[in-house]
N, C-alpha and C positions, 0 to 999 in steps of 0.2 A: 577439360577434351576428355571425350573417349576415345580410350585406345586398344578399339577390339579384341585387334591380332595380339597383345600384351597379355590383354585381360582373361582371353583366353586360355594360352601357354601359361602364362601365373598358374590359371585352377590346374592345367595339364600336371605341370612340372608340383606344384602343391601336393595332387592325387597322388604320383608315382613319392615323389618323398617321403611323406607319411608328414602331419604338423613339426615332431623334434629337428627333422631335419633340413626342412625347410624354413628352420628360425636357422640353420649355419648357412643356407645360400641366404640367407637376408645379411648374414652377420659380412660374408662375403661380397655381398656388391655394395654393402655400408665403408667397409674397404676399399671398394675398387680393384677388385682386383683384377685380372683377363681371362677372359675367355678359359684359354688355357688353363689357367692354374685353379678356374670356379670345375671342369669337367676334371678335372688332376681331383680335389678333392672329398670332389660328391661320386666318381665314378663306382658306380653299382650298375649290374645288367637289367636293360628294361628303367633305371632314372637316367644315363646322361640323353637318350635322345630328345627326355623330354626336359632337359634341364637347359641344352643345343637350343632350340624350336625357340625356349624364352628367352634366349641372348640375341637370334635369331629376330625377334619381336621386338624386343627395346631396337638393336638398329632402324630395324624399318621404320620405327615407329616415331621414334627421337623420345629416347626415352632414359635418359640419365640413369647412374644406377641408386642414385641418392633418393631418386625416387622410387627406383623398380624396391629397391631395399622397404621403405616407408609402405609403399603398397603391400609388398609379402608380409609384414611383420600386420598390416590392418587386417587382411585377410586369414591368418594363419589366429589371430587373437576372435577372429568372426568364426570359426572352423569349432576354436575351443570353445568357446560359451556353445555356441550350437549342438557341439559332441555330451557337453555335458546335463541336456534336456534330454532325459530319458524315455520314451512313451514305448507301451509291449501292448499289442492287442493278443489274443487270441485270433482263426481264423479256421474258420468249420465249412466242409460241406458236409453234401449231405442232408439226409432231411432236417428241417426246424424246431426249436422247442418256442414255446413262450419266453424262456429265461432265458436263453441266445439267440437271438439273430444270428442266423447264417449267410456267410459272405462268403461270397465261392473260391477257393483258389485263384479257379484261372483269372478271376479279377484282380484279384491280389499279388498272381505270378505278371501282369503285364501292367502294374500299379510300379509292382518293382523294377522290370524292367526301360519301363516309360522314364521313373526319374533318375536315370545314369545318365549323366552328361561326361566320363569322361573312364569309368571301368565298369565292368560287372562282371564278376563271378558268379560261377555256377559247377553246381554238381548234384548230379543225380545218375536212378541206379540203368530203368528204363527209358528211354526216349520213343517219342514216333512223329513225327510229322503233325504239326495241330494248331492253324490257320491263324489264330488270335498271336500263340507268341512265335512264327516264324515272321508276322508281320509286325508285331512289336520286335523281333528281333534283327530284323534286317531296315529297320527305320533307327536304331540303336546305332543301327552299325553307318549309316547315312548320314548325323550328325557327330561321328568320329566318338564314338566309344567303344574302346580297346574290351574284347569280348573272350572270356574266356571258361569252357565248358569243361568239366570233370565228365568220363559215359565210363563207363562196366565195355567190355567187349564179350561176344557170345562165349569168346574161347577161356575168357576169366568168367563169369558166370558159372559154368562148367554145365553148362543144357539146361539151366534154372530158367536163360530166356531163347527163343526161340522168333523165327524171322529175322529180317533184316537188322544190319545190325546196328547198337541206337545211334552211332555217328550220324550214318545216316540219316534222321530226321535236322540234321542240322546244317542239309547239304549247300541247301541254295543261301544261305545267310553269307553275302559279302565278309570276307575280314575276317572272322568266326574262330577263333585257334579252339583245335580239342586234345584231350589231355587224357591218359590213360594210368591206370596206378600200372608201373615196372614191378611186379612181385617178385621175390624170391623164390622160384620154384621148389626148393625145398624149403621150405620155411610156410607160405604163404599160399602153397595149392588150393587150399580149401577157401579162403579168405577171397570178400569180397565189397563191390567197392559199393557203399550203402548209403554213400549222406544223398539228399538231398536240402540244397541249398540254393538262396540265388543272395548276393550281397551287392546293392549299389556304390557305388563311392562310397567306401568303405564309411558307408553313414547308415544305410538302412539292409536289413537284413532280415527273411524271409526263413524261416526254418522249417522243416514239418515233415510229415508220413509219405509227399505226393512224388512220383517223377513226371517229368516230364512228356506227359501221356496226356490224351483228353480225357478220357477215361480216369485217371486219379484230378485232373482238374477242374473236371465236370459232372461224372456219375458218381464216381465210388465216397463213400465217405472216409473224409482226409481230415485229422487236425494237425495245424501247424501256428507257428508263433510269429507274428513283424512285429521287429526291435527297427525302432529308429533312436538314432545315436548314439552314445553311451559310449560303451567301450567292447561292446559284443562283436559286433560290424565290425569295428576295424581290425580287432584278433581274427575275426574269424578268416578274415583275408587273407592279414599276416601268416596267417598257418598257410595255410593255399599257397602262397606266394613262396613260402621256404619252402615248402613239400616242391614246388615246382622246383627253385635250387638249389637244393638238393639231390636234386636228380629222382624219387621215389614220386613221385609222376613226368611223366616224359609226353612228350608231342606226340599224340595219337598219329598212326601210317595203318593206312589197309595191310594187312595181310605179316601186320611186320605184333 
């Protein structure tokens, strides 16, 4: 019998917990631990909500703890097998050559966003409104993807960026969370948030030279790599989440 709410909640819980801690959750369910005990054992920022939603789905769709544990173990095993299959492709924008066909950076970015079902993490230096990316991000929000984007600020760029704040490029995307680097002014006054990447569900990583702007995505010569599976997407996402937890990245506040 299909239980869509439970299956969706299980996927979201695994995405929030990671594979190792998802096994811990399966073990607690197999032991028929109470909801309160499970939430206490797995109390981590950003995780409790996903685990609570799973418990709610189990109750609403009459999924027993033993059945939920078995489902989670199978789901984790499948994710581990998929994770171990690694595919790496180069991505180029700009002039094409016979040896390396160009695959537009814009196309790849949209594909990464469209692949996300639970979580999308991204970092960019510059950003400008670009309809194709805005539409993909909005569609991701509509299907419940938690999206976090780290941007540079005009002040942080020290005059190297002009025009509107990079954060403004995402103003129309519902629920998107923006982050900035909380620099130490005494030691990092001349440092820049220059990383450019996107990670979907800790499974697909696009890492390259392109900012989230139309010129970078369509017109410039840009180079990058698209990694599917393996450790790299997961580790990139975990690094970003840890920077958030430590306060090195903080929520963006206009003028703050």
